[in-house]
N, C-alpha and C positions, 0 to 999 in steps of 0.2 A: 468651236463652241464647247463649253464645258458641260458634261452630262450631269443632270441633277441626281441627287441621291434619292433612292426609294424610301418611302415611309415604311416602317417596320412594325410588326405585331409579334411580341414575344409570348409564346404559349406558356402555360402555367408550369411547364417543366424546365423553364429557364430562370436563372437567378435575376433579381432586380439589379444586382451588381453588373451584370452584362448590359442591362438597359442603360445604366449610368455610363458605362464605358462607351457604348455606341453613341450616346448623346455627346460625349466629349469628342468623338470623331465627326460630329456634325449631322448625325441622323435624327430624324423625327421618330421617336420610339414610343409605342404604347405597350406597356408591360401588364399582362393580365394579373399578376400577383400584386403589383402596386395599386391596381384599380379595384382590388378585392373581387376579381372575376375569375379566380382560380378554379371555381367549380363548374365553369361552362363546359358543355359537351362540344365535340368536334364540329357539329353543324353550326352551333352558335359562334364558334371561333371563326369559321369560314364566312358566316354572314357579316361579322365585323370587318373582316379582311376585304370582302367585296364592297361593302358600303363605304368604307373609309379608304379604299384603294391602297391597302397595306400588304406587305409581304409577310406571310406567316413564317416564323422561324421556330422550329420544333424538333424535339427528339422523337416524336411520335411517328413511327414508320407508316402508320395508317394513312397519313396525309398524302402519300403517293397514290394510293388507291382512291382516296377521296378526290384528288385532283383529276384523275382519269374517269372515274365512274359516277360518283355522286354529283359532282359539280364539274363536268368535263371542260377543262381549260378555262375556268371562269375566275380564277384567282392565281396569285403568285405564291409559291411556297419554297422554302429552303429547309430541307430535311437533313438533320445532322445525325450521322452514324458514327459516333465517336466512342471508343472504349474508355477513354479518359474524359470524363465530363466535368472535371474541375473548372471553376470559373476562369482562372488564368489561361488555361489551355483553350477553352471555348472562345474566349476573347481573342486570342492570337489567331485561331483558325478563321474566325469571322473577319477580322481585320485583313488577313491575307486574301480571303475570298473576295471581299469588296474592292480591295486594291487591284486585284488581278482580273476582275470581271466587271469593270465599270460599264454601266449602261445595260447590263444583262436584264435587270428587272425594270428598266425604264422604257422599254420598247412598247409598241402598241399591242402586242400579243402577250398572253399570260404564259408564264413559264414555271418550270419546276427544276430545282437543282438538288442533288443529293451529294453531301460532302462527307468524306471520311478522312482519316489521317493521311491516307495515301493518294486519294484521287477526288476529283470533282466530276460528277456526271451531270451534264446539262441536258435537260430534256425540253425541246422547243415545241 
């Protein structure tokens, strides 16, 4: 059986071009910038993710702490730690992550992954 793709929520620090790219790959993507929600605070972003069952994709390193302490394992998050944050590079890293980690965010438990240029740390 084919695993279904997770629904994604792009934080305000990601480009709408990345949202478009991920849609071309078949993902359901909500982009805060496209929705004119770029001024939401982290709690508000998490509430959307929980309510809509979306994976938060962000450059904001605080989401690791939020995942553990403010909303302990109540949402999925993909935290990007990239020194090169150009759209093209970001898109290639995300494509690679989702191709190599099918089903990671579609399990019944909530998860956190931290992605850098050299590694993927999956936190279950």
